[in-house]
C-alpha positions as CSV (number, residue, x, y, z in Angstrom):
1,M,19.0,13.3,6.6
2,T,19.1,13.3,2.8
3,V,15.7,14.0,1.2
4,Y,14.8,11.9,-1.8
5,P,12.1,12.8,-4.3
6,T,10.2,9.5,-3.6
7,E,10.4,6.4,-1.6
8,A,11.0,4.4,-4.8
9,T,14.3,6.4,-5.5
10,N,15.6,6.2,-1.9
11,P,18.7,3.9,-1.9
12,D,18.0,3.0,1.7
13,T,16.1,-0.3,1.7
14,L,14.7,-0.1,5.2
15,R,11.1,1.0,5.4
16,Y,9.4,1.6,8.7
17,V,6.6,3.3,10.6
18,E,6.3,3.8,14.4
19,L,3.0,3.5,16.2
20,T,2.2,5.4,19.4
21,R,-0.6,4.1,21.6
22,Q,-3.4,6.6,22.3
23,R,-5.8,4.2,24.2
24,K,-7.1,0.7,23.9
25,A,-7.1,-0.3,20.2
26,R,-6.2,3.2,19.0
27,Y,-2.8,4.1,17.6
28,V,-1.2,6.8,15.5
29,A,1.2,5.6,12.9
30,T,4.0,8.0,11.9
31,N,6.4,7.6,9.0
32,R,10.0,8.9,8.8
33,R,8.8,12.0,6.9
34,G,6.4,13.1,9.7
35,G,3.1,12.0,8.1
36,S,0.6,10.3,10.4
37,I,-2.6,8.4,10.3
38,E,-4.9,7.1,13.1
39,V,-5.5,3.4,13.3
40,G,-8.5,1.9,15.1
41,E,-10.7,-1.1,15.4
42,G,-13.5,0.0,13.2
43,D,-15.8,1.6,15.7
44,D,-15.3,5.1,14.1
45,A,-13.9,6.7,11.0
46,A,-10.3,5.7,11.6
47,F,-8.8,3.1,9.3
48,T,-8.5,-0.4,10.6
49,P,-5.3,-2.4,10.0
50,V,-7.0,-4.5,7.3
51,E,-8.3,-1.3,5.5
52,L,-4.7,0.1,5.6
53,L,-3.5,-3.1,3.9
54,L,-6.2,-2.9,1.3
55,T,-5.3,0.7,0.7
56,A,-1.6,-0.1,0.4
57,L,-2.4,-2.8,-2.2
58,A,-4.5,-0.5,-4.3
59,A,-2.3,2.5,-4.0
60,C,0.8,0.6,-4.8
61,T,-0.7,-0.8,-8.0
62,A,-2.2,2.6,-8.9
63,M,1.2,4.4,-8.6
64,D,2.9,1.7,-10.7
65,V,0.2,2.2,-13.4
66,D,0.6,6.0,-13.1
67,Y,4.3,5.8,-13.9
68,I,4.0,3.2,-16.7
69,V,0.9,4.5,-18.5
70,G,1.6,8.2,-17.6
71,K,4.4,8.1,-20.2
72,R,1.7,8.1,-22.8
73,A,-1.0,10.2,-21.1
74,E,-2.1,11.1,-17.6
75,A,-5.4,9.7,-16.4
76,D,-8.2,12.4,-16.4
77,S,-10.0,10.6,-13.6
78,G,-10.6,7.2,-12.1
79,W,-11.1,5.1,-9.0
80,L,-9.9,1.9,-7.5
81,S,-11.5,-0.6,-5.2
82,S,-9.6,-3.1,-3.1
83,S,-11.5,-5.8,-1.2
84,A,-11.0,-9.1,0.6
85,R,-12.9,-11.5,2.8
86,K,-11.7,-12.0,6.4
87,V,-11.8,-15.6,7.5
88,R,-10.9,-17.6,10.7
89,D,-9.9,-21.2,10.1
90,G,-7.2,-23.6,11.0
91,A,-4.6,-21.1,9.8
92,G,-6.0,-18.4,12.1
93,N,-7.4,-15.0,11.0
94,H,-6.4,-14.0,7.5
95,L,-7.8,-12.5,4.3
96,V,-8.9,-14.4,1.2
97,D,-10.2,-13.5,-2.2
98,L,-8.1,-10.3,-2.5
99,K,-9.3,-8.2,-5.4
100,L,-8.3,-4.9,-7.0
101,I,-10.5,-3.2,-9.5
102,L,-9.2,-0.2,-11.5
103,D,-11.3,2.2,-13.6
104,L,-9.0,4.8,-15.0
105,R,-10.1,7.3,-17.7
106,Y,-7.7,8.8,-20.2
107,P,-8.2,11.7,-22.6
108,E,-9.4,11.4,-26.2
109,G,-6.7,11.3,-28.9
110,A,-3.6,9.4,-29.7
111,G,-2.0,9.7,-26.3
112,G,-5.1,8.5,-24.5
113,D,-5.5,5.6,-27.0
114,D,-1.9,4.6,-26.3
115,A,-2.5,4.8,-22.6
116,R,-5.7,2.6,-22.8
117,T,-3.7,0.1,-24.8
118,A,-0.9,0.0,-22.3
119,L,-3.2,-0.2,-19.2
120,P,-3.7,-4.0,-19.1
121,M,0.1,-4.6,-19.5
122,A,0.8,-2.0,-16.7
123,V,-1.6,-3.6,-14.3
124,Q,-0.2,-7.1,-15.0
125,R,3.4,-5.8,-14.5
126,S,2.5,-4.2,-11.2
127,N,0.8,-7.4,-10.1
128,D,3.5,-9.8,-11.3
129,R,6.7,-7.9,-10.5
130,L,6.5,-4.2,-9.4
131,C,4.1,-3.6,-6.5
132,T,6.1,-4.2,-3.4
133,V,3.0,-4.6,-1.2
134,G,1.2,-6.9,-3.6
135,R,4.3,-9.0,-4.2
136,T,5.0,-9.3,-0.5
137,V,1.4,-10.6,0.1
138,Q,1.6,-13.0,-2.8
139,I,5.0,-14.4,-2.0
140,G,4.6,-14.3,1.7
141,T,7.4,-13.5,4.2
142,P,7.7,-14.3,7.9
143,V,6.8,-11.5,10.4
144,V,9.0,-11.4,13.4
145,A,7.3,-9.8,16.5
146,T,9.6,-9.2,19.5
147,L,9.3,-7.2,22.7
148,A,11.4,-4.2,23.4
149,G,13.9,-4.6,26.2
150,P,13.2,-3.5,29.8
151,S,14.5,0.0,29.0
152,G,11.8,0.6,26.4
153,V,14.3,2.3,24.2
154,R,13.0,2.6,20.6
155,P,15.2,1.1,17.9
156,S,17.4,3.5,16.0
157,Y,17.0,3.1,12.3
């Protein structure tokens, strides 16, 4: 397998993770590079599926901003917050009022000033065009859930 510096530069368009059941409502998600994270239902410290989605939204925007604004200066520090409200209505369970808050701090001087000036544009570009996770949520796309065949053979990607 060819190793690419980042997922963004990988010409292969397929993205996937595999989940392995540990017990009721507990899974381990593994990516193609071997990284893993536990997913649970919120009864302990493991991330829930909703928390992972909120993490993905914030991290995707943050990384876009890092690349755009980082051409001027790297952030010295910062934090992001991603939130939503879970509702159950005629459309079923879903999230509403998705919000991202960024607080990134840049160094003093011309580079930091340029970074602070570019920051609003970078956030907007990420939201409007760049962040794959955010764009997928905003645009919407069907999710096709199917059952594996009787052999239980995992798909080959």
